[in-house]
N, CA and C atoms as a LAMMPS dump frame, in Angstrom:
ITEM: TIMESTEP
0
ITEM: NUMBER OF ATOMS
330
ITEM: BOX BOUNDS ff ff ff
-5.0000000000000000e+02 5.0000000000000000e+02
-5.0000000000000000e+02 5.0000000000000000e+02
-5.0000000000000000e+02 5.0000000000000000e+02
ITEM: ATOMS id mol type element x y z
1 1 1 N -7.964 -5.445 -8.482
2 1 2 C -8.454 -6.611 -7.765
3 1 3 C -9.324 -6.115 -6.614
4 2 1 N -10.598 -6.411 -6.685
5 2 2 C -11.525 -5.835 -5.722
6 2 3 C -11.546 -6.56 -4.381
7 3 1 N -11.238 -7.854 -4.344
8 3 2 C -11.249 -8.552 -3.064
9 3 3 C -10.045 -9.496 -2.96
10 4 1 N -8.879 -8.932 -2.684
11 4 2 C -7.667 -9.751 -2.569
12 4 3 C -7.817 -10.811 -1.477
13 5 1 N -7.279 -11.993 -1.73
14 5 2 C -7.415 -13.123 -0.806
15 5 3 C -6.293 -13.207 0.223
16 6 1 N -5.202 -12.458 -0.002
17 6 2 C -4.066 -12.47 0.927
18 6 3 C -3.558 -11.045 1.13
19 7 1 N -2.759 -10.872 2.167
20 7 2 C -2.148 -9.565 2.413
21 7 3 C -1.237 -9.169 1.247
22 8 1 N -0.502 -10.121 0.707
23 8 2 C 0.381 -9.829 -0.424
24 8 3 C -0.419 -9.382 -1.641
25 9 1 N -1.524 -10.052 -1.92
26 9 2 C -2.37 -9.628 -3.04
27 9 3 C -2.873 -8.208 -2.828
28 10 1 N -3.259 -7.89 -1.594
29 10 2 C -3.72 -6.531 -1.307
30 10 3 C -2.58 -5.543 -1.492
31 11 1 N -1.378 -5.886 -1.018
32 11 2 C -0.228 -4.998 -1.186
33 11 3 C -0.002 -4.686 -2.655
34 12 1 N -0.01 -5.721 -3.482
35 12 2 C 0.234 -5.535 -4.915
36 12 3 C -0.885 -4.718 -5.571
37 13 1 N -2.118 -4.952 -5.154
38 13 2 C -3.232 -4.204 -5.751
39 13 3 C -3.188 -2.734 -5.335
40 14 1 N -2.757 -2.472 -4.118
41 14 2 C -2.627 -1.081 -3.669
42 14 3 C -1.497 -0.374 -4.422
43 15 1 N -0.411 -1.083 -4.666
44 15 2 C 0.68 -0.502 -5.455
45 15 3 C 0.161 -0.116 -6.85
46 16 1 N -0.582 -1.031 -7.479
47 16 2 C -1.129 -0.746 -8.811
48 16 3 C -2.09 0.446 -8.764
49 17 1 N -2.857 0.545 -7.69
50 17 2 C -3.776 1.678 -7.542
51 17 3 C -2.998 2.992 -7.425
52 18 1 N -1.937 3.008 -6.63
53 18 2 C -1.1 4.209 -6.553
54 18 3 C -0.534 4.541 -7.927
55 19 1 N -0.076 3.524 -8.617
56 19 2 C 0.534 3.707 -9.934
57 19 3 C -0.459 4.34 -10.917
58 20 1 N -1.727 3.931 -10.838
59 20 2 C -2.763 4.45 -11.733
60 20 3 C -3.42 5.725 -11.205
61 21 1 N -3.098 6.091 -9.962
62 21 2 C -3.732 7.263 -9.363
63 21 3 C -5.126 6.975 -8.829
64 22 1 N -5.431 5.714 -8.566
65 22 2 C -6.745 5.322 -8.063
66 22 3 C -6.763 5.403 -6.535
67 23 1 N -6.788 6.614 -6.037
68 23 2 C -6.727 6.835 -4.589
69 23 3 C -8.019 6.372 -3.912
70 24 1 N -9.123 6.327 -4.636
71 24 2 C -10.367 5.799 -4.054
72 24 3 C -10.173 4.345 -3.616
73 25 1 N -9.48 3.555 -4.442
74 25 2 C -9.212 2.16 -4.072
75 25 3 C -8.292 2.1 -2.849
76 26 1 N -7.276 2.945 -2.843
77 26 2 C -6.359 3.001 -1.7
78 26 3 C -7.157 3.296 -0.429
79 27 1 N -8.049 4.247 -0.518
80 27 2 C -8.862 4.633 0.64
81 27 3 C -9.793 3.496 1.081
82 28 1 N -10.424 2.815 0.126
83 28 2 C -11.344 1.707 0.459
84 28 3 C -10.631 0.54 1.116
85 29 1 N -9.347 0.368 0.83
86 29 2 C -8.607 -0.772 1.367
87 29 3 C -7.784 -0.407 2.598
88 30 1 N -7.937 0.805 3.091
89 30 2 C -7.261 1.256 4.305
90 30 3 C -8.191 0.987 5.47
91 31 1 N -7.677 0.479 6.561
92 31 2 C -8.478 0.266 7.77
93 31 3 C -9.205 1.567 8.117
94 32 1 N -10.514 1.493 8.289
95 32 2 C -11.322 2.705 8.456
96 32 3 C -10.874 3.58 9.621
97 33 1 N -10.546 2.971 10.742
98 33 2 C -10.108 3.747 11.907
99 33 3 C -8.811 4.499 11.598
100 34 1 N -7.893 3.822 10.943
101 34 2 C -6.605 4.446 10.616
102 34 3 C -6.74 5.471 9.487
103 35 1 N -7.65 5.234 8.559
104 35 2 C -7.778 6.134 7.408
105 35 3 C -8.273 7.521 7.815
106 36 1 N -8.925 7.61 8.966
107 36 2 C -9.4 8.909 9.446
108 36 3 C -8.241 9.835 9.804
109 37 1 N -7.072 9.274 10.022
110 37 2 C -5.89 10.058 10.389
111 37 3 C -5.132 10.585 9.165
112 38 1 N -5.545 10.156 7.974
113 38 2 C -4.814 10.489 6.753
114 38 3 C -5.307 11.809 6.177
115 39 1 N -4.365 12.648 5.755
116 39 2 C -4.708 13.857 5.018
117 39 3 C -4.758 13.452 3.541
118 40 1 N -5.959 13.197 3.048
119 40 2 C -6.129 12.651 1.702
120 40 3 C -5.73 13.645 0.623
121 41 1 N -5.911 14.924 0.871
122 41 2 C -5.505 15.939 -0.112
123 41 3 C -3.991 15.886 -0.3
124 42 1 N -3.25 15.822 0.801
125 42 2 C -1.783 15.734 0.713
126 42 3 C -1.342 14.441 0.045
127 43 1 N -2.008 13.341 0.357
128 43 2 C -1.633 12.068 -0.245
129 43 3 C -1.831 12.103 -1.76
130 44 1 N -2.944 12.659 -2.219
131 44 2 C -3.199 12.783 -3.662
132 44 3 C -2.142 13.674 -4.307
133 45 1 N -1.842 14.802 -3.672
134 45 2 C -0.835 15.716 -4.224
135 45 3 C 0.531 15.046 -4.309
136 46 1 N 0.917 14.329 -3.265
137 46 2 C 2.205 13.632 -3.276
138 46 3 C 2.23 12.601 -4.396
139 47 1 N 1.163 11.822 -4.515
140 47 2 C 1.128 10.769 -5.538
141 47 3 C 1.169 11.35 -6.951
142 48 1 N 0.655 12.563 -7.127
143 48 2 C 0.712 13.218 -8.439
144 48 3 C 2.139 13.573 -8.85
145 49 1 N 3.032 13.689 -7.877
146 49 2 C 4.419 14.088 -8.159
147 49 3 C 5.366 12.903 -8.292
148 50 1 N 4.829 11.691 -8.279
149 50 2 C 5.701 10.52 -8.423
150 50 3 C 5.236 9.659 -9.587
151 51 1 N 6.201 9.001 -10.197
152 51 2 C 5.907 8.028 -11.251
153 51 3 C 6.46 6.696 -10.776
154 52 1 N 5.551 5.806 -10.389
155 52 2 C 5.956 4.51 -9.859
156 52 3 C 6.557 3.662 -10.976
157 53 1 N 7.685 3.014 -10.684
158 53 2 C 8.414 2.255 -11.686
159 53 3 C 8.464 0.754 -11.407
160 54 1 N 8.629 0.384 -10.138
161 54 2 C 8.873 -1.028 -9.844
162 54 3 C 8.532 -1.34 -8.39
163 55 1 N 7.972 -2.516 -8.183
164 55 2 C 7.67 -3.006 -6.837
165 55 3 C 8.504 -4.249 -6.58
166 56 1 N 9.244 -4.24 -5.487
167 56 2 C 10.031 -5.401 -5.077
168 56 3 C 9.557 -5.856 -3.697
169 57 1 N 9.07 -7.079 -3.622
170 57 2 C 8.646 -7.653 -2.346
171 57 3 C 9.88 -8.256 -1.682
172 58 1 N 10.16 -7.817 -0.46
173 58 2 C 11.348 -8.275 0.257
174 58 3 C 11.051 -9.413 1.225
175 59 1 N 9.869 -9.358 1.859
176 59 2 C 9.554 -10.359 2.874
177 59 3 C 8.05 -10.375 3.124
178 60 1 N 7.516 -11.562 3.356
179 60 2 C 6.1 -11.718 3.69
180 60 3 C 5.998 -12.604 4.924
181 61 1 N 5.247 -12.141 5.913
182 61 2 C 4.982 -12.933 7.119
183 61 3 C 3.466 -13.048 7.292
184 62 1 N 3.004 -14.25 7.422
185 62 2 C 1.565 -14.526 7.574
186 62 3 C 0.792 -13.895 6.41
187 63 1 N -0.44 -13.544 6.641
188 63 2 C -1.233 -12.872 5.62
189 63 3 C -1.858 -13.783 4.586
190 64 1 N -1.911 -15.074 4.904
191 64 2 C -2.531 -16.023 3.976
192 64 3 C -4.041 -16.046 4.209
193 65 1 N -4.733 -16.84 3.432
194 65 2 C -6.199 -16.846 3.441
195 65 3 C -6.821 -17.05 4.815
196 66 1 N -6.206 -17.862 5.677
197 66 2 C -6.822 -18.162 6.971
198 66 3 C -6.169 -17.42 8.138
199 67 1 N -5.253 -16.511 7.845
200 67 2 C -4.633 -15.671 8.883
201 67 3 C -5.52 -14.461 9.155
202 68 1 N -5.279 -13.82 10.306
203 68 2 C -6.04 -12.608 10.638
204 68 3 C -5.211 -11.34 10.452
205 69 1 N -3.905 -11.511 10.266
206 69 2 C -3.056 -10.36 9.992
207 69 3 C -1.854 -10.816 9.165
208 70 1 N -1.119 -9.85 8.67
209 70 2 C 0.05 -10.167 7.871
210 70 3 C 0.951 -8.963 7.708
211 71 1 N 2.194 -9.237 7.359
212 71 2 C 3.199 -8.195 7.169
213 71 3 C 3.846 -8.404 5.806
214 72 1 N 3.974 -7.312 5.063
215 72 2 C 4.652 -7.353 3.768
216 72 3 C 5.692 -6.239 3.751
217 73 1 N 6.946 -6.633 3.586
218 73 2 C 8.017 -5.647 3.454
219 73 3 C 8.309 -5.485 1.966
220 74 1 N 8.394 -4.235 1.531
221 74 2 C 8.601 -3.978 0.105
222 74 3 C 9.43 -2.717 -0.123
223 75 1 N 9.909 -2.611 -1.342
224 75 2 C 10.519 -1.378 -1.836
225 75 3 C 9.803 -1.005 -3.124
226 76 1 N 9.394 0.239 -3.196
227 76 2 C 8.782 0.756 -4.408
228 76 3 C 9.698 1.802 -5.019
229 77 1 N 10.159 1.555 -6.227
230 77 2 C 11.007 2.534 -6.915
231 77 3 C 10.11 3.509 -7.667
232 78 1 N 10.481 4.782 -7.588
233 78 2 C 9.709 5.794 -8.292
234 78 3 C 10.603 6.945 -8.729
235 79 1 N 10.091 7.719 -9.661
236 79 2 C 10.765 8.923 -10.133
237 79 3 C 10.036 10.113 -9.539
238 80 1 N 10.79 11.015 -8.915
239 80 2 C 10.238 12.282 -8.452
240 80 3 C 10.079 13.161 -9.691
241 81 1 N 8.847 13.485 -10.047
242 81 2 C 8.591 14.221 -11.284
243 81 3 C 9.164 15.641 -11.261
244 82 1 N 9.333 16.221 -10.078
245 82 2 C 9.89 17.582 -9.997
246 82 3 C 11.385 17.599 -10.253
247 83 1 N 12.094 16.604 -9.71
248 83 2 C 13.555 16.606 -9.799
249 83 3 C 14.097 15.612 -10.816
250 84 1 N 13.27 14.653 -11.212
251 84 2 C 13.723 13.602 -12.115
252 84 3 C 14.556 12.534 -11.414
253 85 1 N 14.683 12.663 -10.11
254 85 2 C 15.506 11.746 -9.32
255 85 3 C 14.761 10.442 -9.05
256 86 1 N 15.488 9.313 -9.182
257 86 2 C 14.91 8.024 -8.815
258 86 3 C 15.049 7.847 -7.308
259 87 1 N 13.967 7.428 -6.681
260 87 2 C 13.952 7.243 -5.233
261 87 3 C 13.354 5.88 -4.91
262 88 1 N 13.533 5.48 -3.661
263 88 2 C 12.978 4.209 -3.198
264 88 3 C 12.159 4.458 -1.934
265 89 1 N 10.945 3.965 -1.961
266 89 2 C 10.081 3.988 -0.774
267 89 3 C 10.167 2.592 -0.161
268 90 1 N 10.698 2.504 1.048
269 90 2 C 10.829 1.224 1.746
270 90 3 C 9.809 1.203 2.877
271 91 1 N 9.042 0.126 2.94
272 91 2 C 8.002 0.052 3.966
273 91 3 C 7.797 -1.379 4.426
274 92 1 N 7.498 -1.505 5.708
275 92 2 C 7.037 -2.757 6.289
276 92 3 C 5.565 -2.525 6.614
277 93 1 N 4.696 -3.05 5.769
278 93 2 C 3.257 -2.793 5.863
279 93 3 C 2.577 -3.846 6.73
280 94 1 N 1.611 -3.378 7.511
281 94 2 C 0.844 -4.265 8.375
282 94 3 C -0.593 -4.309 7.87
283 95 1 N -1.122 -5.513 7.698
284 95 2 C -2.464 -5.73 7.176
285 95 3 C -3.288 -6.539 8.173
286 96 1 N -4.577 -6.261 8.218
287 96 2 C -5.489 -7.017 9.077
288 96 3 C -6.653 -7.52 8.235
289 97 1 N -7.204 -8.646 8.674
290 97 2 C -8.354 -9.224 7.981
291 97 3 C -9.575 -9.059 8.872
292 98 1 N -10.61 -8.473 8.298
293 98 2 C -11.877 -8.283 9.009
294 98 3 C -12.957 -8.966 8.184
295 99 1 N -13.547 -9.995 8.77
296 99 2 C -14.478 -10.804 7.994
297 99 3 C -13.691 -11.524 6.916
298 100 1 N -14.041 -11.292 5.684
299 100 2 C -13.327 -11.921 4.575
300 100 3 C -12.465 -10.929 3.798
301 101 1 N -12.31 -9.721 4.312
302 101 2 C -11.58 -8.688 3.575
303 101 3 C -10.298 -8.289 4.294
304 102 1 N -9.268 -8.059 3.482
305 102 2 C -7.993 -7.558 3.983
306 102 3 C -7.977 -6.04 3.903
307 103 1 N -7.337 -5.418 4.923
308 103 2 C -7.194 -3.967 4.961
309 103 3 C -5.759 -3.61 5.349
310 104 1 N -5.293 -2.495 4.798
311 104 2 C -4 -1.947 5.186
312 104 3 C -4.198 -1.213 6.502
313 105 1 N -3.402 -1.555 7.5
314 105 2 C -3.524 -0.94 8.831
315 105 3 C -2.512 0.191 9.009
316 106 1 N -1.331 0.021 8.422
317 106 2 C -0.294 1.046 8.566
318 106 3 C 1.077 0.424 8.334
319 107 1 N 2.095 1.186 8.682
320 107 2 C 3.45 0.674 8.491
321 107 3 C 4.14 0.53 9.834
322 108 1 N 5.088 -0.395 9.884
323 108 2 C 5.76 -0.708 11.139
324 108 3 C 7.148 -0.079 11.23
325 109 1 N 7.727 0.311 10.114
326 109 2 C 9.05 0.926 10.158
327 109 3 C 8.914 2.445 10.343
328 110 1 N 10.01 3.06 10.77
329 110 2 C 9.965 4.515 11.005
330 110 3 C 10.493 5.282 9.844
């Protein structure tokens, strides 16, 4: 999905991009200022070692078409390809809208 209309749509499209290994899409949908802080080589390497299995949306706050920001809490289940262990990535994601486009700003949980 090239232009998600809500923060939740962007969250789901980013999950699918991680699942397919489409890190270019992940990068394009990351807030530009924040994306400069990311070590993209490490992110690609990490994503190569996981097999995404399931996305569970836990909570959504704001992030609708006419909002300027939104929060999506989710759990992503994945298999660690090195160990075969099933793991869960839990995140409270923060999204911002600039113009008509949504961007991932970062996560709020530690």
